[in-house]
C-alpha positions in Angstrom: -81.7 -167.9 5.0 -82.4 -171.9 3.0 -80.0 -171.9 -0.1 -83.9 -173.8 -0.7 -84.7 -174.3 -4.5 -88.3 -173.1 -5.1 -90.4 -176.2 -6.2 -91.9 -176.1 -9.7 -95.1 -178.5 -9.8 -93.9 -178.5 -13.8 -90.9 -180.8 -12.8 -93.7 -183.4 -11.6 -94.2 -184.0 -14.9 -90.7 -183.7 -16.3 -90.1 -187.2 -13.9 -93.8 -188.7 -14.7 -91.1 -190.9 -17.4 -88.8 -192.4 -15.1 -91.5 -192.7 -12.1 -93.2 -194.7 -14.2 -90.6 -197.2 -14.5 -89.6 -196.9 -11.0 -93.1 -197.8 -10.1 -93.6 -200.3 -12.4 -90.6 -202.2 -11.1 -91.9 -202.0 -7.2 -95.7 -203.7 -8.0 -96.9 -205.9 -10.7 -99.5 -204.1 -12.4 -99.4 -201.1 -15.1 -103.0 -199.2 -13.1 -101.0 -200.3 -10.2 -97.8 -198.7 -10.3 -100.2 -195.6 -12.2 -101.6 -195.3 -8.9 -98.3 -195.5 -7.0 -97.2 -192.1 -9.1 -100.5 -190.8 -8.7 -100.1 -190.8 -4.9 -96.6 -189.7 -4.9 -97.4 -186.6 -6.8 -100.1 -186.1 -4.7 -97.5 -186.2 -2.0 -95.5 -183.5 -3.7 -98.2 -181.1 -4.2 -100.1 -181.4 -0.9 -96.0 -181.5 1.1 -93.0 -180.6 -1.6 -89.7 -181.4 -0.6 -87.7 -178.7 1.1 -85.5 -178.4 -1.7 -86.3 -178.8 -5.5 -83.3 -179.6 -6.0 -83.3 -182.8 -4.2 -86.8 -183.6 -6.2 -85.5 -186.8 -7.5 -84.2 -188.4 -4.7 -87.1 -187.2 -2.8 -89.7 -188.7 -5.2 -87.7 -191.8 -5.8 -88.6 -192.1 -1.4 -91.7 -190.9 -1.5 -93.1 -193.4 -4.0 -91.2 -196.5 -2.2 -93.1 -195.8 0.8 -96.4 -195.6 -1.3 -95.3 -199.0 -2.2 -94.1 -200.5 1.3 -97.7 -199.3 2.2 -99.8 -200.2 0.0 -97.7 -203.7 0.2 -98.7 -204.1 3.4 -102.3 -203.2 3.1 -102.8 -205.7 0.0 -100.8 -208.1 2.6 -103.2 -207.3 5.7 -106.4 -207.7 4.3 -105.7 -211.4 2.5 -105.0 -212.0 6.1 -108.5 -210.7 6.9 -110.7 -212.4 4.1 -108.1 -215.3 4.9 -109.3 -215.5 8.5 -113.4 -214.5 7.6 -113.5 -217.5 4.8 -111.6 -219.7 7.2 -114.5 -218.6 10.2 -117.4 -219.1 7.2 -115.9 -222.2 6.4 -115.7 -223.6 10.2 -119.1 -222.4 10.6 -120.8 -224.3 7.5 -118.8 -227.5 8.8 -120.7 -227.4 12.0 -124.1 -226.7 9.9 -123.6 -229.4 7.6 -123.1 -231.8 11.1 -126.0 -231.1 12.3 -127.8 -231.1 8.9 -126.3 -234.8 9.4 -126.8 -235.5 12.5 -131.0 -234.9 11.9 -131.3 -236.9 8.8 -129.5 -239.2 10.8 -132.7 -239.0 13.2 -135.3 -238.5 11.0 -134.9 -242.4 9.7 -134.3 -243.9 13.0 -137.5 -246.8 13.5 -139.1 -246.1 16.7 
């Protein structure tokens, strides 16, 4: 039989203050920090820690993982957006060159 202490969801609210502090130290922006805390709560409610006695370390690890995943997702999105912008700029440059060529052709004397 396990010595695990049952998980009480009320403990999440009791740990809210330091969780918000940890989240603010990991990300910029109050809203993003609050989102991370909420994601951590959802993880705890969906798949609670096996031992509620080790709740704080579990919450800290889960919150850090959520911050890492968010950062990785933000970096990937920024990279995709930069690629799209670069491709649009390249296409726009080709279009402008074609327009200049047409303008030059139209100004030639026959």
